[in-house]
N, C-alpha and C positions, 0 to 999 in steps of 0.2 A: 368248295374246294378246300382241301387241307392247306394250312398256312405255308409249309415248306414247298408244296407243289405250286402254289401261287408264285412264290419267289422264283422258283425254277422256270416257270412258264412266261414270266414277264419278258417282253421284247420291245425294242423300239420299232414301232409300226410306222411305215412311210407310204401306205396305200390303204384307203378306207372305202368301204361301201357307203352309199348314200342313205342307208336305212336310218330312220330316226331312233333316238334313244328314248325309251319310255321314261316319263317324268319320275316315276317312283324309283327307277334304277339310278337316274341322275341324282336325285335327292339323297339316296342311300350312299352314293359315292361321296357327295359333298359333305355329308354328315361325318365321314371319317376324318376330314380335315378339321372340322369343328372339335373333334375329340383328340386331336394331336397334341402332344406336349409342347410347351414352350417355356423359355426362361421365365421364372416367377409367375407362370401361367398368364402372362400378359396377352398372348394371342395377337401379336402385332401384324395381322394379315387381313387381306381381302382377296376374294377370288372372283374375277369378272368372267361370267359365263356368256360366251358369244355364240348366238345361234343365227343371227342375221347374215344371210348369204353375202350381201354387199360388204358388210364390215369384215367378214372372214376373208374375202378376196383382197381387201386392202391390207389385212394382216399379212397375207402372203408376201406382198411387197415389203412391208415393214420387217419381215422375218427373212430377209435376204433371198427372196423369191423361191422359197421352199414350197412348191406348188401343192404338195400333199396336205399342207395345213388347211387349205381351202376345201379339200375333199371331205374332211370330217364333218359330221353334223354339228359338232360342238368344238369350240376352242376355249380353253380355260387359261386366263392370264392371272398368275399369282403375283401379288404385289405386297410390299412391306410398308407398314406404317412405322417408319424408322424413328420418328420422334417419340413414340411411346414405348419402343422396345427397351429391354434391359441393356444398359449401356456399359456394363462393367464386367463382361465375361473375361475371366482370366486376369481381371484387373485393368484391362486395356482395350477391349474391343466390344462392339455391339452385337447383340444376339440375333438381330433380324435375319441375316442370310441363312443361318442354321434353322431358326424357328420356321421360316417359310418353307425351306427345303424339306424339313421333316413333314410338315402338313401336306405339301405337294406329293411327297412320296407315299403318304397314306392314300391320296387320290389315285396315284399310279397303281398301287397294289390292289386297291378296291376295284378299280376298273378291270384289272386282269382277272380278278375273282368273278366278275360279272360277264366275262367273255368279251370285253372291250379292249381296244388297244390305245396306247398313248405313245408319245415321243417327246422326251424332255427337250425343249427348244431353248437354247442359250444364245443362238445366233439371231440377234434382232437389233434394230435401231431403236434404242430406248425412247428417244424424242419422238419418233414417228408413232410408236406404240402408245405413248402417253397422249399425244395429240388426238389420235384416232379414238382412243377409249376414254378420253376426257379425264385422265389421271392427273391429280394435282402435282405440282412441282415437288412438294416435300414427300411424296410417296415414290418408292423405288420399285421398278419392275425387276422381279427376280428371275422368272422363267415363264414360259407358256407351254401348253401341251394341247395338241388336237386330241379329241376323244371320239371314238367311234368303233364300229365293227370292222375288224381287219379284212382286207381283200386277200391278203396272204400273210403267212406267219413265217418270218425268216428263221433260219437255223440259229441255234445258240452260238454266241461268239465265245472264243476262248477266254478263259480267266486265269489269273495267276494262281499258283498253288497257295494253300494256307501258310506253308513255311516261308513264302515270299512276302506275306503281308502281316503276319502275326509274330510277335515275340512275347515271351513270358517274363514277368518280373522286372525287366528293364529293356531299354531300346537296344536292339542288335541290328547291325547292317545286314 
C-alpha cells in the first residue's frame, strides 16, 4: 500500500476476528518499532506482545473493561524505560513519552499496511497492567493496542482543516 493511503486508511478498530496473525507479519510490524527514531537514538522502549488468552482477558479488566481488547489475537503493551531516556528535551522534560509514541505509531501504520487493525488504548489502570505483565516499578506504561484482523472498518472521523492546525513562520491563533 502506498504510504499516504496507509495513513488515510488507519482507523481505531474495536471489533476483531479471531484469526491468528502469521508470525512473519507480526515480526515485520514489530521491526518498524525497532527502526523508529528516538532522542539521541536511545530507544527507551520495550513492547510486550501478549498472545495468551487468559492474560488478554485480564488486560480487558485492567483497560477499563474494553472487551474488544480480548477479541484480538495479539495485544501489544508499549512501555518506556524512563531511566535511560534523554532527560533534557527543550531543556526541561524527558523524551520517553514522545519516543515510545513514535515507535508505537510505526506499529499502528505498519499494521494498517498489513491489513490489520489497532486501537490506541490510553484508558488503563497502570498498576493493574504492571502487575499482570510483570513490569518493573521504574518502567512506565505508555499505551496498549490490540492487533488483529478487523471485523468491521468504521467510517473516517472528521478532522480539522489544515488552516486550523498549521501556521507558517510563527504561531497564529
